[in-house]
C-alpha positions in Angstrom: 0.0 0.0 0.0 2.8 2.4 0.9 4.4 1.9 -2.6 1.1 2.5 -4.3 0.7 5.8 -2.4 4.1 6.9 -3.4 3.3 6.2 -7.1 0.1 8.1 -6.8 1.9 11.0 -5.1 4.4 11.2 -8.0 1.7 11.1 -10.6 -0.1 14.0 -8.8 3.1 16.1 -9.0 4.1 15.3 -12.5 0.6 15.5 -14.1 0.4 19.3 -14.2 3.8 19.4 -16.0 2.6 17.4 -18.9 1.0 20.2 -21.0 4.2 22.2 -21.2 7.1 19.8 -20.6 8.2 16.9 -22.7 11.2 14.5 -22.2 14.4 16.3 -21.2 16.3 13.7 -23.3 14.6 14.9 -26.5 17.4 16.4 -28.6 16.1 15.9 -32.2 13.7 18.6 -33.5 11.9 15.9 -35.5 10.7 14.4 -32.3 9.1 17.7 -31.2 5.4 18.2 -31.6 4.4 21.0 -34.0 3.6 23.2 -31.0 6.9 22.9 -29.2 10.3 24.6 -29.1 13.4 24.0 -27.0 15.3 26.0 -24.4 18.6 25.7 -22.6 19.2 27.5 -19.3 22.7 28.9 -18.8 25.1 30.4 -16.2 27.6 32.8 -17.8 30.8 34.1 -16.2 29.8 37.5 -15.2 30.9 40.5 -13.2 28.6 43.0 -11.6 29.4 46.1 -9.7 28.8 47.1 -6.1 28.7 50.9 -6.2 28.7 51.3 -2.4 32.0 49.6 -2.1 33.4 50.5 -5.6 34.5 47.0 -6.5 33.2 44.1 -8.7 31.5 41.0 -7.6 32.4 38.0 -9.7 30.6 34.7 -10.4 33.9 33.0 -11.2 33.7 29.4 -10.3 31.1 27.8 -12.7 32.6 24.4 -12.2 31.0 24.1 -8.8 27.5 24.2 -10.3 26.1 20.7 -11.0 22.4 21.1 -11.5 19.5 23.6 -11.4 15.8 23.5 -10.6 13.8 26.2 -12.4 10.3 27.5 -11.7 8.5 29.1 -14.6 5.1 30.6 -15.4 2.9 30.4 -18.5 -0.6 31.8 -18.8 -0.7 32.4 -15.0 0.2 28.8 -14.2 3.5 28.2 -12.3 5.4 25.0 -13.0 8.7 23.7 -11.4 10.8 21.8 -13.9 12.6 18.6 -12.9 16.3 19.0 -11.9 18.5 19.7 -14.9 22.2 18.9 -14.9 24.6 21.5 -16.3 27.8 21.0 -18.4 30.2 23.5 -19.9 33.5 25.3 -19.6 35.1 28.2 -17.7 33.0 30.7 -19.6 29.5 29.1 -19.6 27.6 26.1 -18.3 24.3 25.0 -19.7 21.4 22.6 -19.1 20.4 20.3 -22.0 17.8 21.6 -24.4 14.3 20.7 -23.1 11.1 20.9 -25.0 8.3 23.3 -23.9 5.1 24.3 -25.5 5.4 27.5 -27.6 4.3 30.7 -25.9 5.4 33.5 -23.5 7.0 32.5 -20.2 8.3 34.2 -17.1 11.1 32.9 -14.9 9.9 32.9 -11.3 12.8 31.5 -9.4 15.6 28.9 -9.5 17.9 27.0 -7.2 21.4 25.9 -8.1 23.1 22.9 -6.6 26.7 21.6 -6.5 28.0 18.2 -7.8 26.9 16.7 -4.4 23.4 18.0 -4.8 23.9 20.6 -2.0 22.3 24.0 -2.4 24.7 26.7 -3.5 23.5 29.4 -1.2 26.0 32.1 -2.2 23.9 33.0 -5.2 21.4 35.8 -4.6 18.6 35.0 -7.0 16.5 38.1 -6.5 14.7 38.7 -9.9 15.0 42.4 -10.3 14.7 42.7 -14.1 12.2 41.6 -16.8 12.6 37.8 -16.8 10.3 37.0 -19.6 11.3 34.7 -22.5 9.5 33.3 -25.5 9.5 29.7 -26.9 8.9 29.6 -30.6 7.6 26.3 -32.2 10.4 24.4 -33.9 13.2 26.7 -32.7 15.9 26.5 -30.1 16.9 29.3 -27.7 19.2 30.0 -24.7 18.3 31.8 -21.5 20.9 33.3 -19.1 19.8 32.8 -15.5 20.1 36.1 -13.7 22.5 36.0 -10.7 24.2 38.1 -8.2 27.0 36.8 -5.9 25.8 36.8 -2.3 29.2 36.0 -0.9 32.0 37.8 -2.5 34.5 35.2 -1.3 34.1 31.5 -1.6 33.9 29.5 1.6 37.4 28.2 0.9 38.8 31.7 0.6 37.3 32.7 3.9 38.7 29.7 5.6 42.1 29.8 3.9 42.7 33.5 4.6 41.7 33.3 8.3 43.4 30.0 8.7 46.6 31.5 7.3 46.4 34.5 9.6 46.1 32.2 12.6 48.9 29.9 11.4 51.4 32.8 10.8 50.6 34.7 14.0 49.8 31.9 16.5 51.7 28.9 15.1 50.5 25.3 14.5 49.1 24.7 18.0 45.4 25.2 17.4 44.7 25.2 21.1 46.1 28.8 21.0 43.8 29.9 18.2 40.6 31.9 18.8 38.1 29.7 20.6 35.3 31.2 18.6 36.9 30.6 15.3 35.5 27.1 14.7 37.3 25.9 11.5 36.1 22.4 12.2 32.5 23.5 12.2 32.6 24.4 8.5 30.6 27.6 8.7 31.7 31.2 9.3 28.9 33.2 10.8 28.3 35.9 13.4 29.4 33.7 16.3 33.0 34.3 15.1 34.5 37.0 17.4 36.0 40.1 15.7 34.3 39.6 12.3 31.8 42.1 11.0 29.3 40.9 8.4 27.1 42.2 5.7 23.6 40.8 6.6 21.0 39.8 4.1 17.2 40.4 4.4 16.8 37.3 6.5 19.5 38.3 9.0 22.1 35.9 7.8 25.7 36.9 7.3 26.7 36.9 3.6 30.2 38.5 3.5 33.0 39.6 5.9 33.3 43.4 5.6 35.1 44.1 8.9 37.8 42.6 11.1 38.5 43.8 14.6 41.7 42.4 16.1 41.6 43.5 19.8 44.1 42.3 22.3 42.1 43.5 25.3 39.2 41.4 26.7 35.7 42.5 25.7 33.0 40.6 27.6 29.5 40.6 26.3 26.6 38.3 25.6 26.7 36.2 22.4 23.6 35.3 20.4 23.1 32.2 22.6 22.9 34.5 25.7 26.3 33.3 27.0 28.6 35.9 28.7 31.8 35.4 26.8 34.9 37.2 25.5 34.1 38.6 22.1 37.6 40.1 21.5 40.5 38.4 19.8 42.9 38.5 22.7 44.8 35.6 21.1 46.4 38.1 18.7 47.7 40.4 21.4 51.3 39.5 20.7 51.0 39.9 16.9 53.9 42.0 15.7 53.2 41.8 11.9 49.8 41.6 10.2 50.1 38.6 7.8 50.1 39.2 4.1 47.2 36.7 3.8 44.9 39.4 5.0 44.9 40.8 1.5 43.0 37.8 0.3 39.9 39.0 2.1 38.8 41.2 -0.8 35.4 42.0 0.8 37.1 43.5 3.8 36.5 47.3 3.9 37.0 48.0 7.7 40.1 46.9 9.6 40.7 47.7 13.2 43.8 46.6 15.2 44.1 47.7 18.8 45.7 46.7 22.1 48.3 44.6 20.3 52.1 44.5 19.9 51.7 45.3 16.2 54.9 46.8 14.6 54.4 46.3 10.9 51.8 46.2 8.2 52.5 44.1 5.1 53.1 45.6 1.7 50.3 43.4 0.4 47.8 45.7 2.2 47.7 47.7 -1.0 45.7 44.9 -2.6 42.9 45.3 -0.2 39.7 47.4 -0.7 39.9 49.0 2.7 37.8 52.1 3.3 38.5 52.5 7.0 41.7 51.8 8.9 41.8 52.1 12.7 45.0 51.4 14.5 45.0 52.0 18.3 47.4 51.2 21.2 50.0 49.4 19.2 53.8 49.7 18.5 53.2 50.8 14.9 55.4 53.7 13.9 55.2 53.8 10.1 53.2 52.7 7.1 54.6 50.8 4.1 55.2 52.9 1.0 52.8 50.8 -1.0 49.9 52.4 0.9 50.1 55.4 -1.4 48.2 53.4 -3.9 45.2 52.5 -1.6 42.7 54.6 -3.6 39.6 53.4 -1.7 41.0 54.3 1.8 39.2 57.4 3.0 39.0 57.1 6.8 42.1 56.8 9.0 42.2 56.7 12.8 45.5 56.5 14.6 45.4 56.6 18.4 48.2 56.0 21.0 50.7 54.3 18.7 54.4 55.0 18.2 54.4 57.5 15.4 57.1 60.2 15.8 56.8 61.4 12.2 53.7 62.2 10.3 52.9 59.3 7.8 53.4 61.4 4.7 52.8 58.5 2.4 49.1 58.9 3.2 49.0 62.4 1.7 49.4 60.7 -1.7 45.8 59.3 -1.2 43.8 62.3 -2.6 40.4 61.3 -1.2 41.0 61.1 2.5 37.8 62.1 4.2 38.4 61.7 7.9 41.8 61.8 9.5 42.2 61.4 13.2 45.6 61.2 14.9 45.5 61.2 18.7 48.5 61.1 21.1 51.1 60.4 18.4 54.4 62.2 19.2 54.9 63.8 15.8 56.6 67.2 15.7 55.4 68.6 12.4 52.6 68.3 9.8 53.7 68.3 6.1 52.6 70.8 3.6 51.5 67.9 1.4 48.2 67.5 3.4 47.0 70.2 1.0 46.3 67.2 -1.3 43.4 66.2 1.0 40.9 68.4 -0.8 38.0 66.1 0.1 38.8 66.2 3.9 35.8 66.6 6.1 37.3 66.3 9.6 40.9 66.9 10.6 41.8 65.8 14.2 45.5 66.0 15.3 45.6 66.1 19.1 48.1 65.3 21.9 51.2 65.7 19.6 54.4 67.8 19.8 53.6 70.1 16.9 54.4 73.8 17.2 52.7 75.0 14.0 50.1 74.1 11.3 50.8 74.3 7.6 49.1 77.1 5.7 46.9 74.9 3.5 43.3 75.9 4.3 42.7 77.6 1.0 43.1 74.1 -0.5 41.7 72.0 2.3 38.5 74.0 2.9 35.7 71.5 2.8 36.2 70.2 6.4 33.6 71.1 9.0 35.6 70.2 12.1 39.2 71.3 13.0 40.5 69.8 16.2 44.1 70.6 17.4 43.4 70.1 21.1 46.1 69.1 23.6 49.0 70.2 21.5 50.8 71.9 24.4 53.4 73.7 22.2 50.9 75.1 19.7 50.3 78.9 20.0 49.6 80.1 16.5 47.3 79.4 13.5 48.0 79.8 9.8 46.8 82.9 7.9 44.6 80.9 5.4 42.1 80.3 8.2 41.3 84.0 8.4 39.2 84.2 5.2 35.8 82.6 5.0 36.0 82.4 1.3 38.2 80.7 -1.4 38.4 82.6 -4.7 38.1 80.8 -8.0 40.5 81.5 -10.9 38.8 83.9 -13.2 36.4 85.2 -10.6 33.8 84.1 -8.1 34.4 82.2 -4.8 33.2 79.4 -2.6 32.8 79.5 1.1 34.9 77.5 3.5 33.0 74.8 5.5 34.9 75.1 8.8 32.3 75.6 11.6 33.9 74.0 14.7 37.4 74.7 16.0 38.8 73.0 19.1 42.0 74.3 20.6 41.8 73.0 24.2 45.0 72.4 26.1 47.3 74.4 23.8 49.5 77.5 24.6 47.4 80.3 23.2 47.4 83.6 25.1 44.4 85.1 23.2 41.7 84.1 20.8 43.6 83.8 17.5 42.8 86.6 15.0 42.7 84.0 12.2 39.4 82.6 13.5 37.7 85.8 14.5 35.3 85.8 11.5 31.8 84.8 10.4 30.8 81.1 10.0 32.6 79.9 13.1 29.8 78.3 15.2 31.7 76.5 17.9 35.0 77.5 19.6 36.5 75.6 22.5 39.7 76.8 24.1 39.8 75.3 27.6 43.1 75.0 29.5 45.1 77.7 27.5 46.8 80.8 28.9 44.2 83.4 27.9 44.0 86.3 30.4 41.9 88.9 28.6 38.9 88.8 26.2 37.9 91.8 24.2 34.3 92.5 23.3 35.3 92.9 19.6 36.9 89.5 19.5 33.6 87.7 20.2 31.4 90.0 18.3 33.5 89.5 15.2 32.2 85.9 15.2 28.4 86.7 14.8 27.5 83.0 14.1 29.1 81.7 17.3 26.7 79.7 19.3 29.1 77.8 21.6 32.1 79.3 23.5 34.1 77.3 26.0 37.0 79.0 27.9 37.2 76.7 31.0 40.3 77.0 33.2 41.8 80.1 31.6 43.2 82.8 34.0 40.7 85.4 32.8 40.8 88.9 34.3 37.1 89.4 33.4 34.5 88.9 30.6 33.0 91.8 28.6 29.4 92.5 28.0 28.7 91.1 24.5 25.9 91.7 22.1 25.0 88.4 20.3 21.7 86.9 19.1 23.3 83.4 18.6 25.5 82.6 21.5 23.5 80.1 23.5 26.2 78.1 25.4 28.9 79.8 27.5 31.3 77.9 29.8 33.7 79.8 32.1 34.4 76.9 34.5 37.2 77.7 37.0 38.2 80.9 35.3 38.0 82.8 38.6 34.7 84.4 37.7 31.2 84.3 39.2 27.7 85.1 37.8 28.0 88.5 39.4 31.2 89.3 37.4 29.6 88.7 34.0 26.9 90.8 32.3 25.0 88.4 30.0 22.1 90.8 29.2 23.3 91.2 25.6 23.2 87.5 25.0 19.5 87.1 24.0 19.8 83.5 23.1 21.6 82.3 26.2 19.7 80.1 28.6 20.7 80.2 32.3 20.9 76.4 32.1 23.8 76.7 29.6 25.9 79.2 31.5 28.6 77.6 33.6 31.1 78.9 36.2 31.8 75.7 38.1 31.9 72.0 37.5 28.9 71.7 39.8 26.9 74.0 37.5 27.8 71.8 34.5 27.0 68.6 36.3 23.7 69.9 37.4 22.7 70.1 33.8 24.6 67.3 32.1 25.7 65.0 34.9 22.9 62.4 34.4 23.9 62.0 30.8 27.2 60.2 31.8 25.8 58.0 34.4 25.4 54.3 33.5 
């Protein structure tokens, strides 16, 4: 009885296919009925472009595809064809020609399988274009199955690259390798510490786009709810980043911190990095090859061993964010004028004594932060003008709105920034003793002024419709010493003379 039920079940499935599908072994047109034509479904070696990452995706290993199951529609009736084996070469693989009734069809979906009949889930088969095709009686045609590559790298490339990184840094003893990197499990997913993934619509990781190598413990809950270390502390003693990292072509964000890192490989130039973050390492220079990293736009260097500005980076024209914190450089090169796309420039805690006069070239930035440069007491003349003239006439406005000079050696508010468009000025912990009324009123757009811990001899009565935040903490002044009647936009909640005043307004914001 069970066998009979199975046969009836198969008949029920196959019966709806009979009107449009004939034998897949039929290869001779003479055996076609007068109302049938033939079609072969194909995969073609293709490259598509990911504009967000400015690099190509490639469907480059057709040899792995063994078969395909296709679902089509004709006259509003959907039909799933039997599994079709594919054969071909490095450029194209195709199913055999199969006979279908003549007419207009639409491809609804398909699934591709490898030689072991396992689903190839790296293919994103979202049908975003017109997927109609026509079968003409007595004729053959080919139809290219639309594909996008869901995973930029094959599984082998993921494994090989990360395996090589472990092998070179940690040696052959796998007990020393990251416990969360389960090479024996066969699947790289979001349980692997330090890896950042692009996620599909179903919440599944589809490609590695970030790697965070952190030698300091970071305890948090994993997706199983277990309290575990999510940092890669196993790499703390890494002195050189392995060249194998370059094989992770989908990687766009790389962070290395709290490690003994001293050297980056020349092969880093082969990567498609957009953001590079190096923090608390022994790194002191970059390889010359980095001049050709044209995708790199965000650079963060914090608490490393740089004593010279990494001038090789100034050959990368499209740097957008540059942050250098607590690096003991003594000068900044004129060549930063090449960074014409720069939005934020942060160089703090260094030994610099001056800033190059480049701000008629580097004028698109909104934030300029030179805090905690204890030897800095002057600014360049090119900051004084709010405009940049064009050749032949006309001008464009500079974008600088926020200037931060806390912890420097200024004895007055620099004349170079006493102009319109400056909205925020912070100069805490300098050596300013006197403020003139004209200095502040020459900045009519100023809405935030912070002068904490300067030895001020007083504060003038100022006329301003915009200044709404004034901090004079530990300047030796009290509310009775300052006439704020001309500051029509200043709230009493945003006027500070002591740290207690500030904490009364903002203290709760920093409590966990």
